[in-house]
N, C-alpha and C positions, 0 to 999 in steps of 0.2 A: 884737739881730740873731738871737741863738740862739733866742729865743722865737718870732720870726716864722718861722724855718726849721722849727722843731718843729711849729708849727701847720700849715704847708704840707704837711709830710710826713704828719701825721695826716689832713689833708683828702684827699690822694691815696689813701692806703691804705684809707681808709674806703669808697671807691668799690668796692673789690674783695673786701670781706668776704663770705664765703659761710656759710650756716648749715648746720651738720651735721644729719643726720637719722638716726634710729634704724635699726639693722639688723633685718631681718625674719627670722623663723624662728631667732632666736638661742637657743642652749641655755643654760639657767640654770647660772650658775657658771663659764662660759667666755667670755672676751673677748680680743680682739686689741688690744695697746697698741703705740704707736710709741715707740721708745726713743731714737733719734737721727735728726737730719736734717742732711745735709751739702750745701752748695752750693760747688762747686769745691774740695772737700776741707776747707772751713771749716765747723765745727760751728755750727748755728743753734739758739739756745735755743728750746725747744718753745713758750714763750709768745709768741715772735715769729713762729712759722710761720703764724699766722692772718692776717698782713699780708704774706705772702711774695710778692715780685714778682721774676721772673727774666727774663733775656734769652734769645734762642734759642740763644746760644752757651754758656750755663751748663750745668753737669752737676749733676743732682739725684740724691742717693742717700738712701734711707730705710731705716732698720733697724727691725724690729718683732719681737714675740714673742707667744706665746699664754699668757695667764694663766688658770689653771684651779684651781678649788677642789677638784676631784676628785683624790684621792690616786692612784687607779688610772688612769693616763694611757694612752690608746690611740693608735694611729698615726693621723696626720692630715695634711692638705695645706692649703696656703694658696692662696687665690684673690684675685688683685689685679685690680680693675676701675679703669680710667682713662677718664674721660669728658670730652670737649671739646665745644665748641659744635656741631661738625658730625660728630663721630665718637665711637665708644665701642668699647672692646675689653676683653678679660679674659684673664688668664694664670693657669694653675694650676701651682704649684711647691711644692717641699719646702724651699727655702732661705728664710731669714728676712730677706732684704734685696732691694731692686731698685734699678736705676739707669736714669735717663732722660737723654737728651741730644738736642740738635738738635730740640727741640720747636717746632712751628709756634706762632705767636702766638695767644693766646686764653685763655679762662678754663678752668681745669682743676679737676676734683674726683676724688680718688683714694679708693677704699674697699678696705679689706683685711679679709678674713674667713678663718676656718679651718673645716674640716669633716672629718667622718669618713664615707666612703661606706658602710662596713659598719654602723655604729651609727646612721647617719642623723641626726647632730646637726650644727648650724651655730653657730659661736661669734658673739658680739656683735662687730660690725665696728668698725674704727678708720677715721677719715677725715682727709684732708688736702686743703685747698683752696689754690690759688695761681694766679697769673697770669703768663703769658709775654707781655711787652710790651717790645720793644727800646727804644722811646722813653722810657717811664717808668723802666725799669731804668737806662738811661744817665743820665737826669736825676738819679735818686736817688744814683747813684754819684758823679756830678760834684759834687753838693751835699755829699755826705759827704767827698769829697776836699778841696774848698775850705774846708769847715768845719774840717777838720784843719789845713790850711795857714794859715788866718786866725786860729786859736785863739791866745790870749795867756795868759801866766801871770797870776796875781792881782796880782802886784806891778806888771807892765807895764801891765795894764789900769787899776790904781789911779793910776799916774803919768799915764796919758793923760787920765783924767778930771780930775786935779788941774791939768794943763796947760791944759785948756779950761774951767776953772771960772770964770775972770774974764770970759769971752766970753759975751755974751747969746745968740749963735747957735751956741755950741759944740756943744751936744747935737744941734741940728738939722743942723748941717753934718756931724757924724759919721754921723748916720743916713742923710743924703742920699748921702754918699760911699759908705758901706757898701752901701746899696741900689743905687747905680749900678754898683758893682763886681759885685754878685751878679746884677743884671739883665743886664749884659754877658756874664757867664759863662753864664747860663741861656740867653739868646737864641742865643749862639754854639753852645752844645751842642745846642739844639733844631734849629737849621738844619742842622748837620752830621749829626745823627741822622736828621732827616727825609729828607735827601738819600740817606743810606745806606739807610734803610728803604725809600724809594721805589724805589731801584735793585734792592734785594733782592726786594721784593714783585713788581716787574715781571718779574724773572728767574723767580721762583717761579710766577707766573701763567702765563708762557709754558711753563715746564716742566710745570705741571699741565695745561695745554691739550693739549700733545703727548701726555702720558700718557693723558688722557681720550680723545683721538682714537684712540690705539692700542687702548685698552681697548674703545672702542665698536666699532671694526672687528673686533676679535677676538670680541666678543660677538655681532655680527651674523653672523659666519662660523659660530660655534657654534650660533646659533639656526637658521640655514639647514640645517646638518647635522642638528640635532635634529628639524627639521620633516620632512626626508627620511626619517630613521629612523622617525619616527612613521607616516609614510605607508606605508613598507614593512611595519612591524609590523601596521598595520591591514589591509593586503592579505593578509598571511599568516594573520591571525586569521580573515578572511573565508573563505580557502581551507580552514582547519582546521575551521571551523563547517560548511562545506558537506560536507567529507569525513565529519565526525561524523554529520551528518544522513543522508547516504547510507548510512553504516555502520549506523545504527539502522534505516533502512528495510529494508536487506538482512537484518538480524537478525530483524526482524518477519516478513519474508517467509519466512525459513528456519523460524521457529517455526510459522507457519501451515502451511507445507508439511509439516513434521514431524507436526503434529496431523492433517492430512489423511491422511498415510500411515498413521498409527496407527489412524485411524478405518477406513480401507479394509482394513487388516490385521485389525482386530477384526471387521469385517463379513465378511471372507473366512473367518476362523476360525469365526464363528457359522454362516455358510452351510455350511461343511464339516461342522460338528457336526450341523446339521439334516439334511444329506444322509445322514450316517452313521446318525443316529437313524431316519430314514425307511427306510433300507436294513435296519436291524435290525428295525424294526417290520414291514415286509413279509415279512422272513424268518421272524419269529415267527408272523405271521398265516398265511402259507403252510404253515408246519409244523403249526400248530394246525388248519388246515382239511384238510390232507392226511389226517390220521388219521381224522376223522369221515367224510370222503368215502370212504375205503377201507372203513370199517365199513358204510356204507350200501350200497356195492357188494356186500359179502359177504352182507348181509342179503337184498338183492334176489335174488342168486343162490340163496340158501337157499330163498326162496319159490318160485323157478322149478324147482328140482331135486327137491324132495321133496314127498311127500304129507303135509301137516301137518293137525293138528286145528285146529279153530276157535280153541281157546285158544292154541295155539302160534303160529298166524298173528297173533293179536291182540298177543301179546307182541313178535313181530318188528316189527309195525307200530308199536307204542309205542316200541321202540328206534329205529326209523327216524325217527319224529317227534322224539324227544328229540335225536338226533344232528343232524337238520336244524335244529332250534332253535338248537343251539350254533353251527352255521355262520352262521345269520342274525344271531345276537348278535355274533359276531366281525366280520361285515361292518358291522353298525351301529356297533360300537366304532371301527373304522377310519374310517368316515365322520365320526363325532363328533369324533375326534381331529383329523382334517384340517380340519374346520370351526372348531374352537377355535384352531388354529394360524394359519389364514389370515385370519380376520376377528374383529372384536370380538363379544362376547357380548351378545345382545339378551334382556333379561329381560321377562317378562310377569307383572308383580306383581299380587298380590291379597292381601286380608287372610286370613291363615291361622293355624291353631293347629298349632304344630310337633309336638305330641304325636300328632296324627292321622297325620302323615306317618310318624313313627317306628313307630307301630302297624302301618300298612299294609306298610312295608318289612319289618318283623320277621315278619309273617305270610307274606309271599312267600318268605322264606328259611327257613321252618319245615322243609321237606323236607330241605334241605341240612344244617341243624343236626341234624336227627333221624338222618340217615344216619351222622353221626359221633358220635351220642349226646352232643351238646353242649347244655347247659342254658343258655337265654337268660333272663336276669333283667332285668326292667324296673323302673326307679326314676325315675318321671316325676312332676314337680311338678304338682299339680292346677290351681293358679290361675295358670298362665302366661298372660301377655297375648297377644292376637292381634297379629301383626306383618305388615307388607307384605313379601311375598317371592314368588319364582317357584316354585310348588309342584313343578313337574317337575324343575327344576334342583336344588332341595334334596333331593327324593326320590332323585335320582341320587347326591348326596353321601352320604346316609345309607346307601344300598344298597351303595356302594363300601366304606364303612367296615365295615359288618356282614359283607359277603361276605369281605373280607380277614381279619376276625377269625376267621371260620369256617375259612378256608383255612389259616391259620398257627397254629391251636389243635390240641392233641392230642385224640384220641378220649376222650370222657368228661369233658372239662373244662367250664368255665363262661365265659359272656360276659355282661357287665353293661352295660346301656344306661341312661344317666342324663340327665335334663334339669332345668334350674334357671334361675332369674332372678338375674342380677347387678345392679349398680347401674344400668347403662344398656344392658344387653344380655341376650339369651337364649342360654344355652350348652348344648352337648350333649357328652357323653363316651361313647366306646365302648371298653370295657376288655376285655382277654383275659388269661389266664394261660398263654399259649403260649410260643413260642420266644424272644421278645424281640428287641431290635435292638442292634447295636454303636453306638459313638459315630459312626463313619463313616456308618453307615446313617441315624442320626438327622439328621446334617448334610445328607445327600443325599436324604432320603426323598421330598421333594416336587418333585425335579427330573424333567424329562420323560424318559421311557424308562429310568429308573433301576431296575434289578433289585436287590433286597436280597440280602444274603449268605445269609439263611435261605430255605429252599425250603418250599413248601406241604407240610403233613404227610401228605396223601393223594394227592400227585402232581397236584393241580389245576393247570390252566393259569393263567398270569399274563403280562400284556403289559408291565408296568412303567410303564403310563401312568395307572393308576387314581388314585393319590395326586396326581399332577400335575393331573388333571381336577378333583379335589376342591378343590385350592388355587385354581385358576382360577375355579371357580364361586363359592366363598365370597368371594374378593376382589372379584368382580363385584357382590356384595351389600354391599361395604364392610365385610366381616367379617374375622375372623382365624382361622387354623388352625395347630395345633402338636401336638407329640407328646412323650410321656415314656415311656421304656422302660428295662428292665434285662434283660440277656441271661439266659435261662433262667427269668425270672419273669413275662414278658409285657409288653404295651404298652398304653398308653392314648392314644387320639387325641381331640383337642378341636377344636371349632369354636364360634365365637360370632357372633351377628348383632346389630348395634346396633338398639335400639328407636327412638330419636329420628329417625334419618335415614330410617327405613323406615316410620314411622307416618304 
């Protein structure tokens, strides 16, 4: 009988064996071990926990600990995972035991691990598998109880076998009786357990349905509220985007308006500056014309009032002619300046040798240089190439530079005129050892209407537009103009005309 019961128990428990699996991310040298397992305060040997079957009314407690080969132990926590057929949960704790009760029926697997969040290690996990089944647990308990009640001592069992030894059917009758008793007990237990289980399952199903219904209603309510909130948030985001877009548009309009105001202000300043320069120009021209006109008037009165020799008359006529020429030159300068200011420069280019222009201009200024006893030295390169240029405009540039050198040089000084070829251009230098220029004069030398701090050495007239005209004419030829000067030691004016673009 005992052998039959043992086989039956082994058959039932074999159905619920679960295979353990290795823990992931385990730290070498650390593992969690189960020390004790209690069912209703009764200790269960660890070797029997592989076939553990509980009822829903049983209380399960498991003790465990961390085994570590590292002598320097750090703080750690336990994490307990419990998994059932339809659910899974985990708990993080610092205690080394947990207790479960009133578990629903099903197959369970428990995994216990330890970890250190700071050092990022995870210990090898411990596992425990069991089943909660009221029917099977009741059956096993009943069998265990009946087996204890039906157990006999060795002497009683030996007497029973001796009493039935002479009967042919003794053994069979004993087995049949024993089987009948066990079958009655088992079937009675099965029916009672099944009725109890059915009633309990029915109550649990009804309770679960009510819970699910309430949860579903709550979920639908939350989903509706969430949907409304999402719609409100979307509407607010749309309004914010529209406001941001409008803000950016207004900002761009403000930037454009500010730029327009700045341009208008700049144009107004330029206009006011031009008006001032024109006023200054006409004031200078009127002043310069007034003196020659008065001189002409005096000379004419002299001719009318006195008896003069032919020589004296000729001298007066020459003075009148010279003074008239100055007035004509001033008028032409005003016309030229206004033309340069109001329209673009039109060049009439032709192939020319720049040394020829320099020689012509130097010859015209011989009288002015001789009057101040200034020596003009020419240092012209012989093999300069012919280049395309407007000879009248370049003549005016050279004449301005040479006449300025004569005006701002002392009596008895020297002027040097030099021409040479660079890599891609022909350059001209006009140097004097006169008054020189300050740094402010150098920075403003080529601005329109700018009068330099130094005055002509013999009281010659100057309009302040000569160097500005030079710059305009040279740049119209795609050339460059610049100056080097030291106060008290003189100045050197340079200009260069490119060969390639003019050839």
